[in-house]
Backbone as XML, in Angstrom:
<?xml version="1.0"?>
<chain id="A" units="angstrom">
  <residue number="1" name="MET">
    <atom name="N" x="109.178" y="110.671" z="166.841"/>
    <atom name="CA" x="109.324" y="111.251" z="165.654"/>
    <atom name="C" x="108.182" y="111.197" z="164.934"/>
  </residue>
  <residue number="2" name="GLY">
    <atom name="N" x="108.290" y="111.794" z="163.391"/>
    <atom name="CA" x="107.216" y="111.665" z="162.606"/>
    <atom name="C" x="107.393" y="110.351" z="161.568"/>
  </residue>
  <residue number="3" name="THR">
    <atom name="N" x="107.145" y="110.986" z="160.397"/>
    <atom name="CA" x="106.936" y="109.734" z="159.482"/>
    <atom name="C" x="108.452" y="109.602" z="158.643"/>
  </residue>
  <residue number="4" name="ALA">
    <atom name="N" x="109.363" y="110.457" z="159.076"/>
    <atom name="CA" x="110.801" y="110.345" z="158.566"/>
    <atom name="C" x="111.440" y="109.005" z="158.738"/>
  </residue>
  <residue number="5" name="THR">
    <atom name="N" x="111.971" y="108.623" z="157.726"/>
    <atom name="CA" x="112.697" y="107.225" z="158.075"/>
    <atom name="C" x="114.212" y="107.763" z="158.226"/>
  </residue>
  <residue number="6" name="PHE">
    <atom name="N" x="114.881" y="106.688" z="158.599"/>
    <atom name="CA" x="116.445" y="106.837" z="158.967"/>
    <atom name="C" x="117.168" y="107.568" z="157.677"/>
  </residue>
  <residue number="7" name="VAL">
    <atom name="N" x="116.923" y="107.000" z="156.552"/>
    <atom name="CA" x="117.323" y="107.438" z="155.357"/>
    <atom name="C" x="117.260" y="108.919" z="155.036"/>
  </residue>
  <residue number="8" name="ASP">
    <atom name="N" x="115.928" y="109.360" z="155.335"/>
    <atom name="CA" x="115.481" y="110.572" z="155.116"/>
    <atom name="C" x="116.320" y="111.636" z="155.877"/>
  </residue>
  <residue number="9" name="ILE">
    <atom name="N" x="116.624" y="111.183" z="157.038"/>
    <atom name="CA" x="117.519" y="112.073" z="158.233"/>
    <atom name="C" x="118.767" y="112.032" z="157.558"/>
  </residue>
  <residue number="10" name="ILE">
    <atom name="N" x="119.371" y="110.977" z="157.345"/>
    <atom name="CA" x="120.716" y="111.039" z="156.793"/>
    <atom name="C" x="120.852" y="111.823" z="155.758"/>
  </residue>
  <residue number="11" name="ILE">
    <atom name="N" x="119.928" y="111.966" z="154.797"/>
    <atom name="CA" x="120.240" y="112.751" z="153.609"/>
    <atom name="C" x="119.721" y="114.154" z="153.880"/>
  </residue>
  <residue number="12" name="ALA">
    <atom name="N" x="119.141" y="114.301" z="155.003"/>
    <atom name="CA" x="118.817" y="115.834" z="155.498"/>
    <atom name="C" x="119.978" y="116.314" z="156.238"/>
  </residue>
  <residue number="13" name="ILE">
    <atom name="N" x="120.703" y="115.307" z="156.603"/>
    <atom name="CA" x="122.148" y="115.846" z="157.219"/>
    <atom name="C" x="123.159" y="116.221" z="156.428"/>
  </residue>
  <residue number="14" name="LEU">
    <atom name="N" x="123.137" y="115.326" z="155.333"/>
    <atom name="CA" x="124.471" y="115.372" z="154.547"/>
    <atom name="C" x="123.989" y="116.488" z="153.306"/>
  </residue>
  <residue number="15" name="LEU">
    <atom name="N" x="122.653" y="116.526" z="152.796"/>
    <atom name="CA" x="122.278" y="117.606" z="151.852"/>
    <atom name="C" x="120.878" y="118.189" z="152.330"/>
  </residue>
  <residue number="16" name="PRO">
    <atom name="N" x="121.002" y="119.008" z="152.940"/>
    <atom name="CA" x="119.637" y="119.464" z="153.666"/>
    <atom name="C" x="118.410" y="119.560" z="152.587"/>
  </residue>
  <residue number="17" name="PRO">
    <atom name="N" x="118.695" y="120.467" z="151.460"/>
    <atom name="CA" x="117.589" y="120.673" z="150.529"/>
    <atom name="C" x="117.381" y="119.629" z="149.500"/>
  </residue>
  <residue number="18" name="LEU">
    <atom name="N" x="118.274" y="118.508" z="149.393"/>
    <atom name="CA" x="117.891" y="117.255" z="148.813"/>
    <atom name="C" x="116.879" y="116.586" z="149.394"/>
  </residue>
  <residue number="19" name="GLY">
    <atom name="N" x="117.115" y="116.571" z="150.925"/>
    <atom name="CA" x="116.341" y="115.631" z="151.667"/>
    <atom name="C" x="114.844" y="116.178" z="151.680"/>
  </residue>
  <residue number="20" name="VAL">
    <atom name="N" x="114.527" y="117.617" z="151.775"/>
    <atom name="CA" x="113.508" y="118.185" z="151.637"/>
    <atom name="C" x="112.760" y="118.014" z="150.378"/>
  </residue>
  <residue number="21" name="PHE">
    <atom name="N" x="113.572" y="118.103" z="149.411"/>
    <atom name="CA" x="113.061" y="118.173" z="147.950"/>
    <atom name="C" x="112.711" y="116.405" z="147.614"/>
  </residue>
  <residue number="22" name="LEU">
    <atom name="N" x="112.998" y="115.662" z="148.240"/>
    <atom name="CA" x="112.719" y="114.351" z="148.091"/>
    <atom name="C" x="111.102" y="114.061" z="148.654"/>
  </residue>
  <residue number="23" name="LYS">
    <atom name="N" x="111.088" y="114.833" z="149.604"/>
    <atom name="CA" x="109.746" y="114.567" z="150.550"/>
    <atom name="C" x="108.599" y="115.375" z="149.829"/>
  </residue>
  <residue number="24" name="PHE">
    <atom name="N" x="108.862" y="116.865" z="149.517"/>
    <atom name="CA" x="108.026" y="117.841" z="149.374"/>
    <atom name="C" x="108.148" y="118.107" z="147.746"/>
  </residue>
  <residue number="25" name="GLY">
    <atom name="N" x="109.149" y="117.837" z="146.987"/>
    <atom name="CA" x="109.187" y="118.406" z="145.716"/>
    <atom name="C" x="109.449" y="119.839" z="145.645"/>
  </residue>
  <residue number="26" name="CYS">
    <atom name="N" x="109.273" y="120.681" z="144.633"/>
    <atom name="CA" x="109.659" y="122.084" z="144.584"/>
    <atom name="C" x="108.514" y="122.952" z="145.231"/>
  </residue>
  <residue number="27" name="GLU">
    <atom name="N" x="108.284" y="122.836" z="146.362"/>
    <atom name="CA" x="107.472" y="123.770" z="147.019"/>
    <atom name="C" x="108.226" y="124.525" z="147.913"/>
  </residue>
  <residue number="28" name="ALA">
    <atom name="N" x="107.447" y="125.349" z="148.639"/>
    <atom name="CA" x="108.170" y="126.339" z="149.716"/>
    <atom name="C" x="109.003" y="125.924" z="150.615"/>
  </residue>
  <residue number="29" name="GLU">
    <atom name="N" x="108.733" y="124.728" z="151.092"/>
    <atom name="CA" x="109.699" y="123.950" z="152.328"/>
    <atom name="C" x="111.006" y="123.859" z="151.408"/>
  </residue>
  <residue number="30" name="PHE">
    <atom name="N" x="111.116" y="123.553" z="150.370"/>
    <atom name="CA" x="112.330" y="123.345" z="149.545"/>
    <atom name="C" x="113.111" y="124.515" z="149.498"/>
  </residue>
  <residue number="31" name="TRP">
    <atom name="N" x="112.396" y="125.588" z="149.296"/>
    <atom name="CA" x="113.258" y="126.947" z="148.877"/>
    <atom name="C" x="113.529" y="127.468" z="150.221"/>
  </residue>
  <residue number="32" name="ILE">
    <atom name="N" x="112.806" y="127.413" z="151.282"/>
    <atom name="CA" x="113.179" y="128.088" z="152.659"/>
    <atom name="C" x="114.436" y="127.083" z="153.167"/>
  </residue>
  <residue number="33" name="CYS">
    <atom name="N" x="114.511" y="125.961" z="152.751"/>
    <atom name="CA" x="115.775" y="125.171" z="153.088"/>
    <atom name="C" x="116.796" y="125.369" z="152.536"/>
  </residue>
  <residue number="34" name="LEU">
    <atom name="N" x="116.609" y="125.711" z="150.879"/>
    <atom name="CA" x="117.813" y="126.034" z="150.250"/>
    <atom name="C" x="118.491" y="127.503" z="150.664"/>
  </residue>
  <residue number="35" name="ILE">
    <atom name="N" x="117.556" y="128.257" z="150.989"/>
    <atom name="CA" x="118.021" y="129.668" z="151.515"/>
    <atom name="C" x="118.848" y="129.369" z="152.907"/>
  </residue>
  <residue number="36" name="LEU">
    <atom name="N" x="118.094" y="128.860" z="153.755"/>
    <atom name="CA" x="118.939" y="128.561" z="155.026"/>
    <atom name="C" x="120.239" y="127.938" z="154.972"/>
  </residue>
  <residue number="37" name="THR">
    <atom name="N" x="120.144" y="126.983" z="153.881"/>
    <atom name="CA" x="121.440" y="126.056" z="153.713"/>
    <atom name="C" x="122.489" y="127.217" z="153.258"/>
  </residue>
  <residue number="38" name="LEU">
    <atom name="N" x="122.283" y="127.997" z="152.265"/>
    <atom name="CA" x="122.979" y="128.844" z="151.685"/>
    <atom name="C" x="123.446" y="130.033" z="152.725"/>
  </residue>
  <residue number="39" name="PHE">
    <atom name="N" x="122.784" y="130.305" z="153.806"/>
    <atom name="CA" x="123.083" y="131.261" z="154.578"/>
    <atom name="C" x="124.029" y="130.560" z="155.700"/>
  </residue>
  <residue number="40" name="GLY">
    <atom name="N" x="123.847" y="129.432" z="155.902"/>
    <atom name="CA" x="124.469" y="128.501" z="156.879"/>
    <atom name="C" x="124.212" y="127.185" z="156.719"/>
  </residue>
  <residue number="41" name="TYR">
    <atom name="N" x="124.985" y="126.459" z="156.875"/>
    <atom name="CA" x="124.768" y="124.940" z="156.734"/>
    <atom name="C" x="123.977" y="124.424" z="157.781"/>
  </residue>
  <residue number="42" name="LEU">
    <atom name="N" x="124.468" y="124.859" z="159.041"/>
    <atom name="CA" x="123.677" y="124.254" z="160.337"/>
    <atom name="C" x="122.147" y="124.744" z="160.227"/>
  </residue>
  <residue number="43" name="PRO">
    <atom name="N" x="121.715" y="126.097" z="159.943"/>
    <atom name="CA" x="120.395" y="126.259" z="159.921"/>
    <atom name="C" x="119.452" y="125.324" z="159.009"/>
  </residue>
  <residue number="44" name="GLY">
    <atom name="N" x="120.177" y="125.008" z="157.869"/>
    <atom name="CA" x="119.520" y="124.392" z="156.881"/>
    <atom name="C" x="119.252" y="122.762" z="157.379"/>
  </residue>
  <residue number="45" name="ILE">
    <atom name="N" x="120.243" y="122.463" z="158.123"/>
    <atom name="CA" x="120.030" y="121.025" z="158.602"/>
    <atom name="C" x="119.007" y="121.036" z="159.755"/>
  </residue>
  <residue number="46" name="ILE">
    <atom name="N" x="119.102" y="122.186" z="160.560"/>
    <atom name="CA" x="118.056" y="122.021" z="161.557"/>
    <atom name="C" x="116.611" y="122.238" z="160.980"/>
  </residue>
  <residue number="47" name="TYR">
    <atom name="N" x="116.412" y="123.026" z="159.998"/>
    <atom name="CA" x="115.067" y="123.207" z="159.355"/>
    <atom name="C" x="114.857" y="122.002" z="158.903"/>
  </residue>
  <residue number="48" name="ALA">
    <atom name="N" x="115.553" y="121.236" z="158.046"/>
    <atom name="CA" x="115.531" y="119.979" z="157.167"/>
    <atom name="C" x="114.852" y="118.854" z="158.077"/>
  </residue>
  <residue number="49" name="ILE">
    <atom name="N" x="115.631" y="118.775" z="159.202"/>
    <atom name="CA" x="115.158" y="117.839" z="160.358"/>
    <atom name="C" x="113.876" y="118.100" z="160.887"/>
  </residue>
  <residue number="50" name="TYR">
    <atom name="N" x="113.624" y="119.303" z="161.112"/>
    <atom name="CA" x="112.477" y="119.872" z="161.658"/>
    <atom name="C" x="111.053" y="119.509" z="160.578"/>
  </residue>
  <residue number="51" name="ILE">
    <atom name="N" x="111.211" y="119.877" z="159.526"/>
    <atom name="CA" x="110.160" y="119.788" z="158.618"/>
    <atom name="C" x="110.054" y="118.233" z="158.302"/>
  </residue>
  <residue number="52" name="LEU">
    <atom name="N" x="110.922" y="117.360" z="158.149"/>
    <atom name="CA" x="110.797" y="115.947" z="158.020"/>
    <atom name="C" x="110.062" y="115.105" z="158.877"/>
  </residue>
  <residue number="53" name="THR">
    <atom name="N" x="110.515" y="115.672" z="160.103"/>
    <atom name="CA" x="109.799" y="115.047" z="161.529"/>
    <atom name="C" x="108.756" y="115.508" z="162.135"/>
  </residue>
  <residue number="54" name="LYS">
    <atom name="N" x="108.167" y="116.546" z="161.557"/>
    <atom name="CA" x="106.832" y="117.122" z="162.404"/>
    <atom name="C" x="105.623" y="116.634" z="161.548"/>
  </residue>
</chain>
């Protein structure tokens, strides 16, 4: 895994956009995660975990 901590992963599973926001702020990664989460909760989780662990 990358530099994501256990807490980052838990937050990304519960509220994917929040987990990405805490790591990257209000950048493109956050908006992509927010849109994916609005389209479906699972794509948002997958993207959040991917972006936090890469």
